[in-house]
C-alpha positions in Angstrom: 32.3 5.3 19.3 29.5 2.7 19.3 27.3 5.0 17.2 30.3 5.5 14.7 30.8 1.7 14.5 27.1 1.1 13.8 27.2 3.7 11.0 30.2 2.0 9.4 28.4 -1.4 9.7 25.4 0.0 8.2 27.1 1.5 5.2 29.2 -1.6 4.7 26.3 -3.9 4.6 24.5 -1.5 2.2 27.4 -1.6 -0.2 27.5 -5.4 -0.2 23.8 -5.5 -1.0 24.2 -2.9 -3.8 27.2 -4.5 -5.2 25.0 -7.5 -5.8 23.0 -5.6 -8.4 26.0 -4.3 -10.3 26.0 -7.0 -12.9 26.3 -5.8 -16.6 23.1 -4.7 -18.1 21.6 -7.3 -20.5 22.3 -6.5 -24.1 18.8 -7.5 -25.3 15.6 -9.2 -24.2 13.4 -11.2 -26.6 10.6 -12.2 -24.4 7.6 -10.0 -23.5 7.6 -6.3 -24.6 9.6 -4.1 -22.3 8.9 -0.5 -21.0 10.2 2.0 -23.6 13.3 3.7 -22.6 12.7 7.3 -23.8 15.5 9.7 -23.6 15.6 12.1 -20.7 14.7 15.8 -21.5 17.7 17.4 -23.1 17.5 20.6 -21.1 15.4 21.4 -18.1 14.8 24.4 -16.0 16.5 24.6 -12.6 14.6 22.8 -9.9 12.0 25.0 -8.1 12.7 25.1 -4.5 11.1 27.9 -2.4 12.9 28.1 0.9 10.1 30.1 2.4 8.2 26.9 2.6 8.5 24.9 5.8 8.8 21.5 4.1 11.2 20.9 1.3 11.3 17.8 -1.0 14.3 15.8 -1.9 15.3 16.6 -5.6 16.7 14.2 -8.2 17.2 14.4 -12.0 17.2 10.8 -13.3 15.5 8.3 -11.0 13.9 8.1 -7.6 12.4 5.6 -5.2 10.4 6.8 -2.2 9.5 4.1 0.3 9.1 3.3 4.0 12.6 2.0 4.6 16.1 3.2 3.6 17.9 0.0 2.4 15.0 -1.1 0.2 14.7 2.4 -1.3 18.4 2.5 -2.0 18.3 -0.8 -3.6 15.6 0.3 -6.0 17.5 3.4 -7.0 20.6 1.3 -7.5 18.7 -0.9 -10.0 17.8 2.4 -11.8 21.5 3.3 -11.8 22.3 0.0 -13.4 20.0 0.6 -16.4 16.7 -0.8 -15.0 13.5 0.9 -15.5 10.8 1.9 -12.9 9.2 -1.6 -13.0 12.6 -3.3 -12.4 13.2 -1.0 -9.5 9.7 -1.5 -8.0 10.2 -5.3 -8.1 13.6 -5.1 -6.5 12.2 -2.7 -3.8 9.3 -5.0 -3.2 11.5 -8.1 -2.6 13.9 -6.1 -0.5 11.1 -4.8 1.7 10.2 -8.5 2.5 13.7 -8.5 4.2 14.0 -5.1 5.7 10.4 -4.1 6.6 8.7 -7.3 7.8 5.7 -5.6 9.4 4.3 -5.1 5.8 6.8 -5.8 3.2 6.3 -9.4 2.2 6.4 -12.5 0.0 3.1 -14.1 1.3 0.8 -11.1 1.0 -0.7 -9.2 -1.9 -1.3 -5.7 -3.4 -1.7 -3.6 -6.5 0.9 -2.1 -8.9 -0.2 0.9 -10.9 2.2 1.5 -13.8 2.5 4.4 -16.2 4.2 3.3 -19.4 6.1 5.8 -21.3 5.7 3.6 -24.4 2.3 4.5 -25.5 1.7 7.0 -22.7 -0.7 4.6 -21.0 -1.5 3.1 -17.6 -2.2 -0.4 -16.5 -2.9 -2.0 -13.1 -1.4 -5.3 -11.9 -3.8 -6.9 -9.4 -2.0 -9.4 -7.2 -4.5 -9.3 -4.3 -4.7 -12.5 -2.3 -7.7 -14.9 -2.9 -9.7 -17.2 -0.7 -8.8 -20.8 -0.7 -11.1 -23.3 -2.4 -12.1 -24.7 1.1 -13.1 -21.2 2.4 -16.8 -20.8 3.3 -19.0 -17.8 4.0 -19.4 -18.4 7.7 -16.0 -20.0 8.4 -15.1 -17.7 11.2 -18.4 -18.0 13.2 -18.6 -20.2 16.2 -21.5 -22.5 17.1 -23.4 -19.5 18.6 -22.9 -17.5 15.4 -20.4 -15.1 16.9 -17.1 -14.2 15.3 -14.1 -16.0 16.6 -11.6 -13.2 16.2 -8.7 -15.3 17.2 -9.3 -17.6 14.2 -10.2 -14.7 12.0 -7.0 -12.8 12.7 -4.3 -15.1 14.0 -4.7 -18.5 12.8 -3.6 -20.5 9.5 -7.2 -20.2 8.4 -6.9 -16.4 8.3 -4.4 -16.6 5.4 -5.5 -16.0 1.8 -3.6 -17.5 -1.2 -0.5 -15.1 -1.5 -0.2 -13.0 -4.6 3.0 -10.9 -4.1 5.5 -13.2 -5.7 3.3 -13.9 -8.7 2.5 -10.1 -9.1 6.0 -8.8 -8.8 7.3 -11.4 -11.3 4.4 -10.9 -13.6 5.2 -7.1 -13.8 8.9 -7.9 -14.2 8.4 -10.4 -17.0 6.0 -8.2 -18.9 7.2 -4.7 -18.3 10.7 -4.9 -16.8 14.1 -5.0 -18.7 16.4 -6.8 -16.3 16.6 -10.5 -15.5 15.2 -12.0 -12.4 18.5 -12.9 -10.8 19.8 -9.3 -11.0 16.6 -7.9 -9.5 16.6 -10.4 -6.6 20.2 -10.4 -5.8 20.2 -7.5 -3.3 17.3 -8.9 -1.3 19.0 -12.3 -1.1 22.3 -10.7 0.0 20.6 -8.7 2.7 18.7 -11.8 4.0 21.8 -14.0 4.0 24.5 -11.5 5.1 22.2 -9.6 7.5 21.3 -6.0 8.0 21.8 -3.7 11.0 18.7 -3.4 13.1 17.5 0.2 12.9 15.5 2.1 15.5 12.3 1.7 13.4 12.8 -2.1 13.0 13.5 -2.6 16.7 10.5 -0.7 17.7 8.2 -2.5 15.2 9.3 -5.9 16.4 9.0 -4.9 20.0 5.4 -3.7 19.4 4.4 -7.2 18.2 6.9 -9.2 20.3 4.3 -10.9 22.6 2.3 -12.4 19.7 5.4 -13.2 17.5 6.9 -15.2 20.4 3.7 -17.3 20.5 4.6 -18.9 17.1 7.9 -21.0 17.4 8.9 -20.3 13.7 8.3 -16.5 14.2 10.2 -16.5 17.4 13.1 -18.2 15.6 13.2 -15.6 12.9 12.7 -12.4 15.0 14.6 -13.2 18.2 17.9 -14.6 19.3 18.3 -18.2 20.4 17.9 -17.3 24.0 14.6 -15.4 23.2 16.0 -11.9 23.6 15.5 -9.1 21.1 18.2 -7.7 18.8 19.6 -4.5 19.9 19.7 -1.5 17.7 22.9 -1.7 15.5 23.1 -5.6 15.9 23.2 -7.7 12.6 20.0 -9.6 11.9 20.3 -12.5 9.5 17.4 -14.4 7.9 18.9 -17.5 6.3 15.5 -19.2 5.7 14.1 -16.2 3.9 17.4 -16.1 1.8 16.6 -19.7 0.9 13.0 -18.9 -0.1 14.2 -15.8 -2.2 16.8 -18.0 -3.9 14.1 -20.6 -4.8 12.2 -17.7 -6.6 15.4 -16.5 -8.2 16.2 -19.9 -9.6 12.7 -21.1 -10.5 10.5 -18.0 -10.8 6.9 -18.2 -9.7 7.0 -22.0 -9.9 9.7 -21.8 -7.2 7.1 -20.3 -4.9 3.7 -21.7 -6.0 5.0 -25.3 -6.6 8.1 -27.2 -5.5 9.6 -27.1 -2.0 8.4 -23.7 -0.9 4.8 -24.7 -1.7 5.4 -28.1 0.1 6.5 -26.3 3.2 3.4 -24.0 3.1 1.0 -26.8 2.6 2.6 -29.0 5.3 2.2 -26.1 7.8 -1.4 -25.7 6.8 -2.1 -29.4 7.1 -0.5 -29.6 10.5 -2.3 -26.6 11.9 -5.8 -26.7 10.4 -5.1 -24.2 7.6 -7.0 -24.1 4.3 -4.5 -23.5 1.6 -3.6 -26.5 -0.6 -1.2 -27.2 -3.3 -4.0 -26.8 -5.8 -4.8 -23.3 -4.3 -1.1 -22.2 -4.8 -0.8 -23.7 -8.3 -4.1 -22.1 -9.3 -3.3 -18.5 -8.2 -3.4 -16.0 -11.1 -2.5 -12.3 -11.4 -5.1 -10.2 -13.1 -4.1 -7.2 -15.2 -7.0 -4.6 -15.1 -7.8 -1.2 -16.5 -7.3 1.5 -13.9 -10.3 3.8 -13.0 -9.8 7.4 -14.2 -11.4 10.8 -13.9 -10.8 14.5 -14.4 -10.5 17.1 -11.7 -10.1 20.8 -12.8 -7.9 19.7 -15.8 -5.9 17.0 -13.9 -6.5 13.4 -14.9 -6.5 11.2 -11.8 -5.7 7.4 -12.5 -6.2 4.9 -9.6 -7.0 1.4 -8.4 -10.1 -0.4 -9.6 -12.1 -3.1 -7.8 -11.3 -5.2 -5.9 -9.9 -2.1 -4.4 -12.5 0.5 -3.5 -9.8 3.2 -3.3 -9.8 4.7 -6.9 -13.6 4.6 -7.2 -14.1 6.6 -4.0 -11.3 9.0 -4.5 -12.9 10.0 -7.9 -16.4 10.1 -6.3 -15.2 12.6 -3.7 -13.3 14.7 -6.1 -16.4 14.9 -8.4 -18.5 16.0 -5.5 -15.9 18.7 -4.3 -15.3 19.9 -7.9 -18.7 21.8 -7.6 -17.3 24.0 -4.7 -14.8 26.9 -4.7 -12.4 25.2 -2.3 -9.7 27.8 -2.7 -12.1 30.6 -1.6 -13.0 28.5 1.5 -9.2 28.2 2.3 -7.2 25.1 3.0 -8.1 23.2 6.1 -10.7 25.9 7.0 -13.8 24.8 8.9 -15.9 25.3 5.6 -13.4 23.2 3.5 -13.1 20.5 6.1 -17.0 20.3 6.5 -17.7 19.8 2.7 -14.7 17.3 2.6 -16.2 15.4 5.5 -19.7 15.3 4.0 -18.4 14.0 0.7 -16.4 11.3 2.4 -19.5 10.1 4.2 -21.4 9.7 1.0 -18.6 7.8 -0.7 -17.9 5.4 2.2 -21.6 4.7 2.5 -21.6 3.5 -1.1 -18.5 1.4 -0.4 -20.3 -0.8 2.0 -23.1 -1.6 -0.4 -21.5 -1.7 -3.9 -17.8 -2.6 -3.8 -16.3 -6.1 -4.0 -14.3 -8.4 -6.2 -15.7 -7.6 -9.8 -15.2 -11.1 -10.9 -17.9 -12.2 -8.4 -20.1 -9.1 -8.1 -21.4 -6.5 -10.6 -19.7 -3.3 -9.3 -21.3 -0.2 -10.9 -18.0 1.6 -11.3 -19.0 4.0 -14.1 -22.2 5.0 -12.4 -20.4 5.7 -9.1 -17.6 7.9 -10.8 -20.1 9.7 -13.1 -20.2 13.4 -12.8 -24.0 13.5 -13.0 -24.1 11.1 -10.0 -21.8 13.5 -8.1 -24.1 16.4 -8.8 -27.0 14.4 -7.3 -24.9 13.5 -4.3 -23.7 17.2 -3.8 -27.3 18.3 -3.5 -27.5 16.1 -0.4 -24.8 18.1 1.4 -26.0 21.0 3.7 -23.2 23.6 3.7 -24.2 24.8 7.2 -24.5 21.6 9.2 -23.5 17.9 9.2 -25.8 15.2 8.1 -25.9 12.3 10.6 -24.4 9.2 9.2 -27.6 7.2 10.0 -29.6 9.4 7.7 -27.4 8.7 4.7 -27.7 4.9 4.5 -28.8 3.4 7.8 -27.8 -0.1 8.8 -25.1 -0.7 6.2 -21.8 0.4 7.9 -18.3 -0.7 7.3 -16.2 -3.2 9.0 -12.8 -2.7 10.5 -9.7 -2.9 8.3 -6.0 -3.1 9.3 -3.7 0.0 8.9 -0.6 -2.0 8.3 0.1 -1.7 4.7 3.0 -0.2 2.9 3.4 2.0 -0.3 6.3 3.0 -2.4 6.6 5.2 -5.6 9.3 4.9 -8.3 10.1 7.1 -11.4 12.8 6.5 -14.0 14.7 8.6 -16.5 12.7 7.0 -19.4 9.4 8.5 -18.3 8.0 5.4 -16.6 6.3 5.7 -13.2 5.2 3.0 -10.7 2.9 3.5 -7.7 2.8 0.2 -5.6 0.9 -0.7 -2.4 1.0 -4.2 -0.8 0.3 -5.7 2.5 0.1 -8.6 4.9 -3.0 -6.9 6.4 -2.1 -6.6 10.2 1.4 -5.7 11.3 3.4 -8.8 10.7 0.2 -10.4 9.2 -1.1 -13.3 11.2 2.2 -13.3 13.1 2.8 -16.8 11.8 6.0 -17.8 10.0 6.0 -20.9 7.7 8.8 -23.1 9.2 11.9 -23.2 7.0 10.9 -20.2 4.8 11.5 -17.2 7.1 8.1 -15.9 5.6 5.2 -14.4 7.5 1.7 -15.3 6.3 -1.0 -12.8 5.6 -4.3 -12.6 7.5 -6.2 -11.1 4.6 -9.3 -13.3 5.0 -10.2 -10.8 7.8 -10.8 -8.2 5.1 -13.9 -10.1 3.8 -17.3 -9.4 5.4 -16.8 -12.3 7.7 -20.3 -12.2 9.2 -22.7 -10.5 6.7 -25.8 -9.3 8.5 -24.2 -9.7 11.9 -22.3 -7.2 14.1 -18.6 -7.5 14.2 -16.2 -6.7 17.0 -16.8 -3.0 16.5 -20.6 -3.4 16.7 -21.0 -2.8 13.0 -23.1 -4.6 10.4 -21.3 -5.5 7.2 -22.6 -5.9 3.7 -23.1 -9.1 1.6 -21.2 -8.1 -1.6 -17.8 -8.7 0.2 -18.8 -12.1 1.8 -16.4 -15.0 1.6 -16.4 -17.3 -1.4 -13.7 -19.7 -2.8 -11.3 -17.9 -5.2 -12.7 -14.5 -4.3 -10.5 -11.5 -3.6 -11.4 -9.5 -0.5 -12.2 -5.8 -0.8 -9.4 -3.4 -0.2 -8.8 0.3 0.3 -5.3 0.2 -1.2 -5.0 3.2 -3.6 -1.9 3.6 -5.5 -2.6 6.6 -7.7 -0.9 8.6 -10.5 -2.1 12.1 -11.3 -1.5 13.3 -14.9 -1.1 17.0 -15.9 -1.1 17.9 -19.6 -1.2 14.1 -20.3 2.0 13.4 -18.5 2.7 11.9 -15.0 2.8 14.7 -12.5 2.2 13.0 -9.0 2.7 9.4 -7.9 1.3 8.7 -4.5 -0.2 6.2 -2.1 -0.4 5.3 1.6 -0.9 2.6 4.2 -3.8 2.9 6.7 -6.7 0.5 5.9 -9.9 2.5 5.3 -7.9 5.7 6.0 -5.9 5.1 2.8 -8.7 6.6 0.7 -9.0 9.8 2.7 -5.2 10.1 2.9 -4.5 9.8 -0.8 -7.4 12.1 -1.6 -6.0 14.9 0.7 -2.6 14.4 -0.6 -3.8 14.9 -4.2 -6.1 17.8 -3.2 -3.2 19.6 -1.4 -1.2 19.3 -4.6 -3.8 20.0 -7.3 -6.2 22.5 -5.6 -3.8 24.3 -3.3 -0.5 24.2 -5.3 1.6 22.7 -2.5 4.9 21.0 -3.1 5.0 17.3 -2.5 6.6 17.6 1.0 4.2 20.2 2.2 1.2 18.3 0.8 2.3 15.3 2.7 2.9 17.1 6.0 -0.4 19.0 6.3 -2.7 17.6 9.0 -5.4 15.3 7.8 -9.0 14.3 8.6 -10.9 11.1 8.1 -14.7 10.1 8.2 -15.7 6.7 7.0 -19.5 7.1 7.5 -19.7 4.5 10.3 -18.9 5.0 13.0 -20.2 8.6 12.8 -16.9 10.3 13.9 -14.8 12.9 12.3 -11.3 11.9 13.2 -8.8 14.8 13.0 -5.0 14.7 13.4 -3.4 17.1 15.8 -2.4 20.4 14.2 -5.8 22.0 13.4 -6.7 25.3 14.8 -8.9 25.2 18.0 -11.2 27.8 16.4 -11.6 25.5 13.4 -12.5 22.6 15.6 -15.1 24.6 17.5 -16.7 25.8 14.2 -16.9 22.2 13.0 -18.5 21.1 16.3 -21.0 23.9 15.9 -22.0 22.5 12.5 -22.7 19.2 14.2 -19.5 17.4 13.2 -18.6 14.7 15.9 -15.0 15.6 16.2 -12.5 13.1 17.7 -8.9 14.2 18.2 -7.3 11.0 19.6 -3.6 11.7 19.0 -3.5 9.3 16.0 -2.1 9.9 12.6 -3.7 9.1 9.3 -1.7 7.2 6.8 1.9 7.7 5.5 2.3 8.8 2.0 5.4 8.0 -0.1 5.2 10.3 -3.2 7.0 11.7 -6.2 6.1 14.9 -8.1 7.5 15.2 -11.7 7.9 18.8 -13.0 10.1 20.2 -15.8 12.4 17.2 -16.0 12.9 17.1 -12.2 11.8 14.6 -9.6 10.7 15.8 -6.2 10.2 13.2 -3.5 8.8 13.1 0.0 8.1 10.5 2.6 5.9 12.0 5.3 7.2 11.8 8.9 4.2 10.2 10.5 6.2 6.9 11.0 10.0 6.5 11.3 12.3 5.0 8.7 10.9 6.4 5.5 13.4 7.3 2.8 13.9 9.2 -0.5 16.6 7.8 -2.7 17.3 9.5 -6.0 20.1 10.4 -8.4 
């Protein structure tokens, strides 16, 4: 009976949240140009489902949201039902995830939104990555002896970059959406104010970070009961302070976050605790709209994220190298295939440590790195019979650590628009610090800079100078929201969390679909590998043949099967007027919502 009551409670609260978005559709908008609402295809073939396959996608006809949490995905799809386009739904989902998925959904983080616009059949990238405060300095996390102070780097107010999420989501809505701000924010506000039932996934996530969350009084107030105990699965969790913050954004737009009372509460906390973000930093934050990076792979066009993310550049680099091999003849996930994939990864990740950074501060040679001729030269460095030790590729310039706690969701509408969005607080629950009175967790993205260029970090690795800290600079990222086009039309929208693993995860998702003709669910479920050049370790998920592992080891690959998973894709495939969605099962709580 308790389980049944919990189910009714869950559905009742979901209905309340979705009712909040059921306002009549606006008759017209006279501001910025909106995404074209192209008519859906008149007649489409029956959806292709092959029941001989072990993994079957969710199928929809008109619109779909695939994300890490059910309530937020359902809210996004309801926005589509109400006449909104993919951008409207992506923005609503982003704000809802700040309520329902606090480990990575956020208001005080940042990310990248890749948009395919049916009007003009073009793509654009909204960069809302966090930036360093004006008072940030190159060596700000070094102690008197020159060693990194990781407590300050990861879990202090100084670890927070100037947030970009609110500015980015509202920029996308204003320029490319069709619904008004109040309608898009209504379901998130309702969920925060009225509460949501605590799911197993949410309970597990909070418990995993409970010790550190309890160290911050404002975080303890948000995530635990008045007596300090945790919420049980099925109990209602309300966030009135977060509802207030969302209401300020609804009523005043970006000004309601970057100026006014929300900004005052942020800067008061910074001043009281030695943080760096000032009122001037918040007021000066700007979204940057950039051209995506793009390349071709066996007739597919791959469109992805440009710097300050390294993701798109290195996905294209690796694809260019692999295009020179007959991968199908090698066989999917064979030792030969995995060996060549690993060697290509090492070459790309070595380049990442040297060349990639914020392009507004560093001259990043993007076109040279994704050039086919460069790939040919790099391919010649690969020995098909044995592994090349990482130290022989580019000694002394290894990568630093990067958090895996990011989140991604994909959206497609009936008008032909597609959104692939990845955003983050960096660590799970960011810095684990909540700004009092806002219900909002702060990011710790300053840790994504090379915080001690030329010195060893906590992993014993030396980091490059290009990504060093500077005021106003955006830290290098691996976030890789990606859209693959076939015959000039969106065919696959995908992305993943996972820090430096994001690049290899999205790459293998795309290769599984493009090269090996897998459906979107199978492509997500297949076991994955990761090699980031330094440390010189080939990380393999469980699920590979022991014979394959032995062959790789015989080639000199330093295999490590540590029982960890790589990434968590949330993807949509578009074929013949149908939408096929899949959220992989590497973490609990993911959801495909379509109609």
